[in-house]
N, C-alpha and C positions, 0 to 999 in steps of 0.2 A: 726422371719425372716426365710424365706424358705431356705432349704438347697439344694445345687446343687447335682446332682445324683452321683458325684464322691466324695462327702464330706467324705464318709467312708474312703477314702484313706488319709484323713488329720486328723485322730484320732489316739490316742495312742494305740500301739499294745503290746502284750506280746511277749517275746522272746521264742524261741524254741531251746535251746542249744544242745539237743540231735538229732542226725540224724534221719530223718523219711522218710521211703519209700513212694513214691507218685505213684498213678496210671498213666498210660500213655495211651492217646487216639491218635490213628494214629501210624505212623511208624517213629522212629528216624533213621537218617542216620547211618549206621554201623560204620562210621569213626568218628562220633561225640563223643569224649571222653574228659572230662575235667570238670571244675567248673566255673559256672557263679557267680561271687561275685558282689553284688550290695551294694551301700551305699546311705543313705539318712536319713532324720529325722524320728524317730519312737516314740518319746515321746514329747508331746506338753504342758504338765503341770507338775509342781512340787509342791506338797502340794496344797495350795490355789492360787498359782501363775501360770499364763499362759504365754507362749511365744507369741509374737505379730505377727511374720512373719514366713512364710513357711521355710525360710532359717535358722531359729533359733533352730528348734527342735533338741533334743539330738540324736546323731548318732546311727543307728541300721544297722548292717551288715547282709546281707542275702546271703546264698550260695545254689545254685542248682547244685548238682554233678551228672554227667551223666557217667555211666559205662555200661559194658555189662549186668549188672543185672537190669538196669533201671535208674530211677531218684530219688534222695533223696534231702531233704531240711533241713536246720537248720538256726537259726538266733541268733545273740548275740548283746546286747548293747555294744558299744565301752566303755571300762572302762577308759575313760578319767578322768582327775581331775574335769572337768566340770560336769561329770555324778556322780562321787563318792562323790564330795562335796555336790551336790544337794541332793543326796540320804541321806547323813549323816545329813544334816541340814534341810531337808524338805522344801527347798526354792531354787529359782534360785540364784546362787552365782556369776556367771561370766557373763560379758557383752557379747552380741551376735550381730548379724548383725543389728537387729532392736529392740532389747530388752536390757534394761539396768536395773540391779537390783537397788533397792532403796539404795542410799548411802548418808552418811552424807557429809556436806560441806568439812570436813577434809579429808574424803576418796576420794572425787573428786579431791581435790587439790593434794593429794599424788599421784594420778595416773598420774599427769603431770610429776612427777619425776620417777615413777616406773609404766609405763604403764602395765596393766594386759592384757595379750593375752590369748584368749581362745584356748584350745586344743580340742574343740568339732569338730572333723574332720568328718563332715557329708556330704561332697560334692562328693569326687571321690576316686578311687583306683588307685595306681600306684606302680611301682617297683623303689626302691631307695636304693642305696648302698647295694645291695644284699638282701634287705628285701621287703616284701609287706607292704605298708603303706596306711592308710586312710589320706586324705588331706582335708584341708579347706583353707580359704584365710588368715590365719595367718601362719607364718613359723614354725609350730609345727607339723610335720608329726607324726602320731601315728602308730607304728608297730603292726602287728597282724599276727597270724598263719592262712593261707588261708584254712587249712583243718579243724581246730577246731573253728576258729574265736576268739580264745583267744587273749586278748590284751597283748602286749609285752612291751609297754612303748614308750615314746616320743623319736624320733631320736635326738641325741645330736650332732649338727653340730660342726665339728672341725675347726672353723674359726671365724672371727669377723665381718662378713658381716652383716650390720645393716639394719633394715627396718621392721616395724610391719605388712605390707600388702604384700601379694604375690598372686600367682594364684594357683588354684587347678588343673590346666591343663598344666603342663610342657610338653615339647616335648622330645622325646627320639629317639636316633639313634639305629640301629640294634645291635651295640656293647655295648649298655647299657649307653652310654654317655647321660646325661640329660641337657637340657637348660631351664632356667626359669629366673625370675626377682623378685626383691623386690622393694617396694616403701618406701623411707625414708622420713617421714614427718618432715619438719623443716621450720622455718621462718628466713629470708624472702624467701628462696628458698628451695624446696624439690628436691629429686633426684630419678630418675628411675635407678636402678642398675641391669644390666643383668649379669648372671653368667652361668658357666658350672660346672657340677658335674660329675666326672668320675664314671664308673660303680661300682668300689669296694671301694670307699672312701666316707667319710662323710664331705669332705672338699670342700666348694664351692669356685671356682676361679672367681673373678670378671673380666668380659670381657670389659664392657664399662658402661658409665654413661651418663645421660642427666638431666640437671637441669631445673625445671619448678617452676613458682610461685604458680600455683594452680594445684595440681595433679588431675588426672581424676580417676574415678572408672572404672577399666578394669577387666573383669572376665577371659579373655584368651588373647592369642597373636598368632602371625603368625611366621612360620619358613619355609624357603626354603633351597636349597642347598647352597646358597650364603648369605642369609640375615636373620635377625631377625627384626620383625616389631611390634611396639606397636601402636595400633590404639586408640588414646586418645579422647574419646567422650567428649562433653561439659557438662558432669555431674561432677562437680568439687567442691573442698572444699578449704577453708582457714584452714591450719593445726592447727592454734590456736583454731579454733572452736572445733576440735576434743578433744583437751585437756581440754577446760574450759566450754564448753556449757552445759555439763551434759546430752546431747541428746545421744540416741543410735547412733552407728557408721554411718549408711547410712543416717540418718536424718540430718547430717552435710553437705551433698552434695547438691548443687544447680544446676538446669538445666539452663544453660546460652547459648542458641542456637546462640547468636551473636558471640560467640567464634569460632563456626564451629568445625569440627573434624580435629585433627592434627595427621598425620601419621608419626611416628618417625622410620626411617630406619637405621639399623646398619649392618655392616659386621659381618657375623657369625663367621668367623675365628678369627678376631681381636677385635671385639666389637666396632670398630671405627664408630662414627656417620657419616652416609652418607648424609642424608638430612632429613628435616621435611617438609612435603607437606600438605597443607590445602585442605579440601574438605567440602562438605555441612554438617550441623549438622545431626547426626543420633545416634543410640544406638544399641548395641548388647551385649548379654552375651557370645555367642559362635562363634568362628571361625569354618569354615567348612574345609578349606584347603588353601594352598598358594603354588605358584610355580613361577619360573623365566621364562620369555618369552623375550629373547634378552635383550634389555635395559629396559624392563619393569618388574615390580613386580606385580603379580596378587594375590589379597587377597580376599577370599570368606568368607562371614559372613552370619549369620541369623540375618538380620537387621530389626530394628524397626525405625519408623520416629522420635521417641523421647523416653524418659525414663519412660513414664507412666507405663510400665509393672512392674517396681519395686514396685510401690504402689499397683498394682493389686495383688501382691503376699502376702500382709498382710492377715493373716488367716481369719479374719472376712469377708473381701471382697471375698477371694477365695472360702470360704465355701458356700457363698450365691450365687455365680455364677455371671457372667456378660456377656452381649451380645454386648457391644460396643467397645471392645478392638480389635486392629488390630494385626493379627498374624504376626510374623516375616516372612520375605521373603528372599530367597537366593539372595544375591547381590554380585557383583564382583567390588572391587576397583582396577582399573588398574593404577598403579603408574609409570609414565614415569620418570625414574631416570636421564635421560639426560636433560629433559625439566623442571623437578621439578613440574610436574602437576599431577593431578589425575582425572580420570573419573569414573562414577558409571554406572553399568549395572545390571538390574534385570535379573536373570538367569531363573526364573520361576515364574508364578503367584500362584503356590502352596505354602502354608505356611509350615514352618518347624521350629522345635526347637530341642534342644539337638542333633545336627547333628553328624553323624558318617560316616566314610569312610572305605575302605579297607586300613587301616593305614600302614600295613607292606609293601605294594607295591606302595601305592599312596601318602603317606604323603610327601609334598614338591615337588610333581611331577604333571604334567598335569593329569587329571583324568576325569571320566565320571559320576560316581554315588555317590549320597549322600543319606543316610537314616536318618529318623528322625520321630518325632511325629508331628501330624497335628491336625487341628480342622475342623470338618465338620458342626457341629451344634452350632450356637451361644449359649454361656452360658455353653458349655460342655468342655471348656478348652483344653483337650487333648484326643480326642476320635477316633484317627486313627493313623496308621503308614503310612509313605510315603517313596517312593523311587523316587528320582528326577534325571533325566538325565540332567546334567548341560550344556550339549552341545546342546540339543534341547529344553529344557524347559518342556518336557513331564513328566508325573508322573504316578506311579502305587500306588494303595492304598489298605490297609487292614483295615477293621473295622467290628465290630459286635455290636449288640444292647446292650446298657448299659455296654459297655466295654471301659476301659480307660487305654491305654498302657503306659509303661515307655519307656525310651530311647532304641532304637534298636541297637544291637551290632552285627557286622558282624564277622562270623567265617569262615575262608577259608577252602575249601576241600583240602585234601592232594594232592600235585602235581598240583594244579589248575593253570591255565594260565589266564582265563578270570577274569576280575575285580569283577564280581558278581557270581563266581563259589563257592558256599558255602551256608550257612544258615544265617538267621537273628534271633537273640534271643531277646525276650522282656518279661518282667513280666507285666501281664495285670490284672487290677482290674475288676472283674465281679460284678458290683454293685447289680444286682438282686439276684445273688447267694450268695452275701456277702462273697466272697472268691476271691483269686487271682489264676492265673495259669501261668506257664511258657509256652510261645508260641514259636514255631519253624516254621519259614517260609522258603521256598525255595527262595534264594535270587534272582535268575534269574526271575522266574515267579511271585514272591511275593505272593505265595499262601501257605496256611497252610498245613504242613505235620504232625505236632504232637502238643500236649499240655499235660501238667502235672499239674493237679489242686493241689494247696497248701492247707494245713489244715485250713487256715484262711485268712482274708483280710490282705494284706500286704500294709503298707502305701506307697503312691506314692514316689518313690525314685528319686535320681538325676542321678548318673552315676555309671558305673560298668566296669568290665573287664571279658572277657572269658579267663580263665587260661587253655589253651589247654594242655592235658596230655602229648603230645609229643613235642609241641612247645609253652611253656607257655607265651611267650612274643608277640604272634601274634596279640592279641586283643588290644594292647595298643593304647590309643587315644591321641588326642592333649592335 
């Protein structure tokens, strides 16, 4: 089977725990000081066993540190129990998104009573209860040192909030207050539980709940000044299937477009359920932003027509490439809270994934720019960076031959007023050179100002944060 040109980014990498200075081409802005920390799968096999899906690989943290002396790089595998057990036993020991280790009938039955949750936190980076943590879709955040990337252990929540599924994309206020949710699978009804977590505590306070018979797979959610919203796509499951089918987690979900998409809206202050509004079937991994507009709630997403993209991320399919998948497009769901109706509007014809905004100034507010990865060439998956003006639909692009960028992260210039006054940071795989580099773009012109080549090819990662040396929370994302 032929390999896609980016397949090198889907192979197991070695870690580089010691800091290593990198050459810099171009000129870094003198104010740019801090560390870009990224998270994603870095190991795809254990012994003779292989993970099935891109979302399954063992977490590898990467750090590009920018100082007056230049740029340095280090990487470390997250020392989760999923990683250490696999290392010790030479096999995959914990269930993942689409990979389930071979278990006896007795072991499968026992998981009904003691569900095993993986702590392979390979999705995102966030600040929680005073610590930097790696997150995945189970409620087991793993603390780490952002300077050394040493693993410091799983966060022990001081509460009894239940639910095995959560989001790796919580929302955060400037004072450090965090909002998120868990999904509690039960028969005959399951429950979405929204919660708040204060900046200095590990106690989650439940805000509100909503019962559903068939819970949806949701990767992220929306927050505005007044509301929290769960966009429940028609990719749903029967909770009993998760417990007894023996299938990997995501394979228990079924695409049922006849159910449509249900938008569950809650008051942010109280958690009270405001309304549930139906709209057409669709699917999205990532929200872009959301804001209040009078009696309406505007929710922007990177939307697909259906959930086919989940299957496209199985490693065999992804490594071989495909040319018939539709890229996500930025769409706005406008929810009229007085009429309990919703309309859909495409914001641009330019495709976008892993979208980011100027979070510190724009999250929950009307905004103009979204940054993300895009696709220029069929079969090349993610071969450009895009900056989309959501008010006009126009777009700016960065691309280079045989280069495959990761999520772009905006870092604001000190004292900036304009929404795009700063830089955009991305880790880019150069397939021809068989190595990756840190790319720095001027955010306004979307042109390259500098790059720093890494010592090897870095696996394509999911999400990260820029820990600004002076304002370490400015890079936080949804």
